[in-house]
N, C-alpha and C positions, 0 to 999 in steps of 0.2 A: 443665137439669141433664144431666151426662154419664152418663146411665143408659139402657141399651138392654135390651130384653126380648124373648125368644122364648117364645111361648106354645104349648103343646100341650095335649091333653086332661088329662093327668095330671102334667105337669111344666113348670116355668118355668126358663129360664136367664136370669139377670139379670147383666149385665156393667157394672161401674162402671169407667170409664176416667178416670184423673187425678181421683179424687174430692177435692172440697173440702168445706168445712163444710156446704153445702146437701145434698150427696150423703150425707155421713155422718149428718146429721140425719134424712134420709129413711130411711136404713137403720135407724136407731134407732127411728123412729116406726112402721115397718111390720113389724119383726121383733123378737122378744123375745130378742135375743142378749145375752150377757154383756157388760157395759161394758168389761171387759178385752180381749175379743176385738174389739169395735168400735174401741177405742183402738189395738189392734195393727194393724188394717186401715188406720187413719188415719195411722200413722207407720211409718217404715222400720224393718224388723226386721233383726237382724244374723245370724240363723241360722234354718234351717228347723225347724219343730216341728209337732206335731199335738196338739190338745186336744179333749176331749169336753165339749160343752155339753149343755144340757137340750133333747133332741130334735134335735140337730144335731152335726156334727163341724166343727172349724175347723182348717184346714191352712195353713201358711206354707211356701212353697218358693221357692228362688232359682234363676234360670236365666241363662245367659250372654247378654249383649247385645254384639254386635260393632259398633263405630263405625268406619265406613269412612274417615272424614276423618282420625281420629287413629290408626287401626289398633289401638285399645285395646279390651279386653274389660272390661265392668263388669257388676255383678250387677243383674238385673231381678227384682223381687219380684212374686209372684202369691199372693194370699190366696184361700182357698176356704171358703165356708160351704156345707155339704152337709146337706140335710134330706130328709124323706120325699117332698116334691113340688117341691123347688127345688134349684138349684145357683147360687150367687152367686160370681162371680169379681171380684176387685178388683185392679187393676194401674194402672201410671202411664205408659202411653203408649209405652213402649219395647219391649214384648213384641209385636212385629208379627205373630208366628206366631199368637198368641192372637186378635188382632184379625181376621186373615185367616180363621182357623178359625170364629170367630163369624159373620163375614159369609157364609161358605160355608153354614153350617147354616141361617142365616136366609133365604138366597136360594134354596136348593135344597130343594124339598119332599121329594124322595126321600131326600136325605141327612138332613134333619130327622127324617123318619119312622124311618129306620134307627137313628139315634143316640139319639133321645129316647124311644123306645117301651119301652126296657128299664129305665128308672128313672134316678135321679140318680147312682147308683153307677157304672153303665156309662158315662154321659156324663162323669163325672169321670175315669174310666179313659181314655177317648178323648182328652180334653183333655190329660191328663198325657202320654199317648203321643205326641201331636203336639209337645208342648214338648220331650220328651226326644229325639225324632227330629231336631228342629231343631238339636240340639247337634252332630250328626255333620258337617254342612257346615262348621261353625266349626272342628271338629277337623281336617277335611281341609285347610282353609285354613292352619291352624297347622303341619300336617305338611308342606305345600308350602313354607312359610316356612323350616322346618328344612332341607329339601333344598336350597333356594336358598342359605341361609347356608353349608351344607357346601361347595357348589361354589365360592362366593366366598372362603371362608376359605383355601383352598389355592391359589387361582389369582389372587387380587387382593390388593392392599395398600390396602384401603378403610378410611379412618379412621372412617367412620360404621358400620362393621360391629359394633363393640362396642355402640353404642346400639341396633342392631337385635336383637342377642342379649339385651340387657338388657330390651328391650320384650317379647320373646318369653317370657323367664323371668317377667316381671311378669304377663303374661296367663295363663301356666300356673298361677302361684300363686293368682291371683284365681279362676280356673276351679276349681282344686282346693278352695279354701276353700268355694265354693258346693256342690260335690258331696259333700264329705266327710261331712256330716251327713244327706244324703238317705237313706242306708240306714236310719237310725233311724226315719224317718217311714214309709218304704216297707215296712219289716218289720212295722209295726203294722197296716197296712191289711188284709192277709189274716186277721188275728186278730180284727178287728172283726166282731161278730155281729148288729149292728143291721140291720133289714130293708132300709132304704134303701140300704145299701152292698153288699147281696148281689144277685147276678144269676147266671144260669147260668154255671158254671165261673169264678166271680168270683175265687176264690183263685188259679187258674192265671193269669188275666189280671193280677192284682196282682203275682204273682211275675215276670211278664214285665217289668213296670216295674222291678223289682229287678235283673233281668238287664241292662236298659238302663243302669241306674246303674252296675252293676259293670263293664260293657264300657267305658263312658265313663271310669271311674276307671282301668281298666287302660291305656287309650290315654294318659291324662294321665300316668300313672306312666312310661310309655315316653318320652313327650315331655319330661318333667322330667329323666330321666336323660340323654337326648340333649342337651338344652339346657345342662345342667350340664357335660357333657363338651365341648361346643362352646365354652363360656365358658373352661374350663380350657385347652383347646387354643389358643384365641385369646390368652390371657394368656401361654402358653408361647412361641408364635410371636412375639408382640410383644416379650417379653423377649429372645428370641434375636436378633431384628432390631435391638433397641436395643444389645445387646452387640456385634453385628457392627459397627454404626456407631461405637460407642464405641471399639472396637478399631482401626478404621481411623483415627479421629481421633487416638488415642493414638500409633499408629505414625507418623503424619504429624508430630505434634508432636515426638516423640522424634528423628526424623531431621532435623528443621529446627533443633533446638536447637544441635547442633554447628556447623552452618553459620552460625547467628546468632552464635555465640560467636566464630568466626573473623572474621566481618565486624566484630564489635565490637572485637576486638583491633586489626585494621588500620585501623579508623576513629578510634581514639583519637588525639588531638592531642598527642602527646608525642614527644620526640626519640628517634631510634634505631629508628623503625618500619621494618622491612625492606621493601624494594621501593618505598619512598616515591618515589624518584626514578627508578625503573626504568621504561622506556617500556612494558614488558610487565607492569607491576605489577598492573593490573586483571585480566588473564587469569590471572596466577599466583594471586592471591587467590581468584578465582572457581573455579579448579581445586581449590584447597585446600578450599573449601566443598563442592564436589561430592564430593571424595575422602572427607572426614570423614562426610558423609551416607551415602555408599556403604558405608563401614566399619560404620556403625550398622546399615544394612540387612543386611549380611553377617552381623553378629553375631546379629540377630534370626532370620535364616534358619538359622544353625547351631544356635541354641537352639530351633528349630521353633516360634517365636512367630508366624510368618507362615503 
């Protein structure tokens, strides 16, 4: 089974990675959790929330997961069961920050003693802090993408730029969806008075998590405004370029039409065609075609259409 445990004298941290039916059954057999909470841990949740169970708290939070191959951001769910002498984390393999943090605590005795001697509430805080901090490198990467798109937008005519802007906007929307309801959960933590969630200056620490969330949200708001502006600018530039091309094509067509008409007249197989037997007939007709096209261009110039 994909269950790992870190034991200390007064606290256990149990981590369930990619839990299937055996892991969920083990959780049900060894802990008296509400069936609704166990069911929520076994299935994907759409939004963060916090519930109070009998002798424990159940939290669901969503964190961004960046996929390097597709450059897309998806939501990674982490469920927490917090009780007097245990912290249980449930996730599905994409939250590498949590896996790395768990391995660090398990492998380093000094770190384990520092983080687990103050109770499950402090350990919960440290886990959440590491997950929120992991959001900043992703935000930095998105900010770098914005800067790159800005440079290319005004200096290159890249047809793939719109797809990059659209992907950026999609990632921002997905990130915002995860973070929007975090405040509701994080505001409730400092208000909880159960002993296992309390530790020295716990309310200040929990408020730090709220500040992390607010800072991330502020950065996302700025990124959203910038991405929307880039999209509008790209559309305006694309429309301007299309109008310029259409204008050139229209002018070319308008100047060729008179020449084509002259050529049609002199190509008609009827009696009385001027210059039909003139040895300079070709040059005369060609000159007439050039003159008529030139007259059209002159008219466009006088009208300031050019």
